[in-house]
C-alpha positions as CSV (number, residue, x, y, z in Angstrom):
1,X,93.9,107.8,86.9
2,X,96.5,108.9,84.4
3,X,100.1,107.6,84.4
4,X,102.6,110.2,83.2
5,X,106.2,111.2,83.7
6,X,107.1,113.2,86.8
7,X,106.9,116.9,86.2
8,X,109.6,118.8,88.2
9,X,107.5,122.0,87.9
10,X,104.3,120.8,89.4
11,X,104.9,117.5,91.2
12,X,107.7,118.0,93.8
13,X,105.4,118.6,96.8
14,X,103.2,115.6,96.1
15,X,106.1,113.4,95.3
16,X,107.8,114.3,98.5
17,X,104.5,113.6,100.4
18,X,104.5,110.1,98.8
19,X,108.2,109.5,99.5
20,X,107.6,110.4,103.2
21,X,104.7,108.0,103.4
22,X,106.8,105.3,101.7
23,X,109.7,105.8,104.2
24,X,107.4,106.0,107.2
25,X,105.7,102.8,106.1
26,X,109.0,101.1,105.9
27,X,110.0,102.2,109.3
28,X,106.7,101.5,111.1
29,X,105.6,98.4,109.2
30,X,108.7,96.3,109.0
31,X,110.7,96.6,112.1
32,X,110.9,97.6,115.7
33,X,110.7,101.0,117.3
34,X,114.4,101.7,116.6
35,X,113.9,101.1,112.9
36,X,110.9,103.4,112.9
37,X,112.8,106.1,114.8
38,X,115.7,105.9,112.2
39,X,113.3,106.3,109.3
40,X,111.4,109.2,110.9
41,X,114.7,110.9,111.9
42,X,116.1,111.0,108.4
43,X,113.0,112.7,106.9
44,X,114.3,116.3,107.4
45,X,113.8,119.2,105.1
46,X,117.4,118.8,103.9
47,X,116.8,115.1,103.1
48,X,113.7,116.2,101.1
49,X,115.7,118.7,99.1
50,X,118.4,116.1,98.4
51,X,115.8,113.6,97.4
52,X,114.1,116.0,95.0
53,X,117.5,117.0,93.6
54,X,118.2,113.2,93.0
55,X,114.9,112.8,91.3
56,X,115.6,115.9,89.1
57,X,119.0,114.5,88.1
58,X,117.5,111.1,87.3
59,X,114.7,112.5,85.2
60,X,117.1,114.7,83.3
61,X,118.8,111.4,82.1
62,X,115.5,109.7,81.4
63,X,112.1,111.5,82.0
64,X,110.4,108.1,82.3
65,X,112.4,107.0,85.3
66,X,109.8,108.5,87.6
67,X,106.3,107.8,86.6
68,X,103.4,109.2,88.6
69,X,99.7,108.1,88.9
70,X,97.8,111.4,88.7
71,X,94.3,111.6,90.1
72,X,92.1,113.1,87.4
73,X,88.5,114.3,87.3
74,X,86.1,112.9,89.9
75,X,87.8,109.7,90.7
76,X,86.2,107.9,93.5
77,X,87.9,107.7,96.8
78,X,88.2,104.4,98.7
79,X,84.8,104.6,100.3
80,X,83.1,105.2,97.0
81,X,85.0,102.5,95.1
82,X,84.1,99.7,97.4
83,X,87.8,99.4,98.6
84,X,87.3,99.1,102.4
85,X,91.0,99.0,103.1
86,X,91.2,102.8,103.3
87,X,90.7,104.5,106.6
88,X,89.1,107.9,107.3
89,X,92.4,109.6,107.5
90,X,93.5,108.2,104.2
91,X,90.2,109.2,102.5
92,X,90.5,112.7,104.0
93,X,94.1,112.9,102.6
94,X,92.9,112.0,99.1
95,X,90.3,114.8,99.1
96,X,92.7,117.2,100.7
97,X,94.5,118.5,97.6
98,X,96.7,115.6,96.7
99,X,97.0,115.2,92.9
100,X,99.1,112.0,92.9
101,X,97.9,108.6,94.0
102,X,101.4,106.9,93.7
103,X,104.7,106.7,91.8
104,X,107.3,104.3,90.6
105,X,111.0,105.2,90.4
106,X,113.4,103.1,88.2
107,X,117.0,104.3,88.1
108,X,118.1,105.6,84.7
109,X,120.1,103.3,82.5
110,X,123.3,105.2,83.3
111,X,123.2,103.6,86.8
112,X,122.5,100.0,85.6
113,X,126.1,99.0,86.4
114,X,125.2,99.2,90.1
115,X,123.5,95.8,89.9
116,X,124.2,95.0,86.3
117,X,120.4,95.3,85.9
118,X,117.6,97.8,85.9
119,X,116.9,98.9,89.4
120,X,113.4,99.5,90.7
121,X,114.2,102.1,93.4
122,X,110.7,102.7,94.8
123,X,107.1,102.0,94.2
124,X,104.4,103.4,96.4
125,X,100.6,103.9,96.2
126,X,98.6,105.8,98.8
127,X,96.6,103.4,101.0
128,X,93.2,104.6,99.7
129,X,94.2,103.6,96.1
130,X,95.6,100.1,96.9
131,X,93.6,97.3,95.3
132,X,92.5,99.6,92.5
133,X,95.0,98.5,89.9
134,X,97.2,101.6,90.2
135,X,100.2,99.6,91.6
136,X,99.9,97.1,88.7
137,X,99.9,100.0,86.2
138,X,102.9,101.5,87.8
139,X,104.7,98.2,87.8
140,X,103.9,97.7,84.1
141,X,105.4,101.2,83.4
142,X,108.6,100.1,85.4
143,X,108.9,96.9,83.4
144,X,108.4,98.7,80.1
145,X,111.2,101.2,81.0
146,X,113.5,98.4,82.2
147,X,112.9,96.5,78.9
148,X,114.0,99.6,77.0
149,X,117.3,99.9,78.9
150,X,120.6,98.4,77.5
151,X,121.5,96.2,80.5
152,X,124.3,93.8,81.3
153,X,121.7,91.3,82.6
154,X,118.1,91.3,81.5
155,X,116.7,91.7,85.0
156,X,114.7,94.2,87.0
157,X,115.9,94.1,90.6
158,X,114.7,95.7,93.8
159,X,115.2,95.5,97.5
160,X,112.2,94.4,99.6
161,X,112.1,94.0,103.3
162,X,111.4,90.3,104.1
163,X,108.9,91.4,106.8
164,X,106.7,93.2,104.2
165,X,104.3,90.4,103.3
166,X,102.1,92.7,101.2
167,X,105.0,93.8,99.1
168,X,106.3,90.3,98.8
169,X,103.0,89.1,97.5
170,X,102.8,92.0,95.0
171,X,106.2,91.2,93.6
172,X,105.5,87.5,93.5
173,X,102.4,88.2,91.5
174,X,104.5,90.3,89.0
175,X,107.0,87.5,88.5
176,X,109.8,88.5,90.7
177,X,111.9,85.7,92.3
178,X,114.3,85.6,95.1
179,X,117.8,86.4,93.7
180,X,120.5,86.9,96.3
181,X,120.2,88.7,99.6
182,X,121.1,92.2,100.6
183,X,122.9,92.7,103.9
184,X,123.8,96.0,105.6
185,X,126.3,97.3,108.0
186,X,125.8,100.4,110.1
187,X,128.4,103.1,109.4
188,X,129.8,104.9,112.4
């Protein structure tokens, strides 16, 4: 596995596949059918283009704000690595032409005033690579970038769904602590 900055010339398709999986996981794993329908419904081609434009804008301001974990060489899939958390579909996906195992997206410093801190926008690792250390490496890259930013508050913040126990445990392990609560209102 090799961590490197997102490359807008070669990575958009794989990054979009990862983003879709991230969003679908949020919708299906942390709520009822209505939440899942909302997340699935937003993942249109237009949304994908807007997302990739957003990534392009952010990486123009700081190329490190999106770091990807690239699958290199003959890296073992979940079945070969002894990680039995992957399923047959996930293993087939990994061998089906994907070049990225995961990514982390930290907003560029220009947007730090949103929360007066560095903002971890997204982190996602394909299921067949979970438990392999890839997520830890991506988190380390996010923290290193945040530490380099000129911030009003020396914090790295993120939004995590309280029903996502796996993510909560991961963030706890990396030293994140509860700091406020985000609430939302539906716009008509």
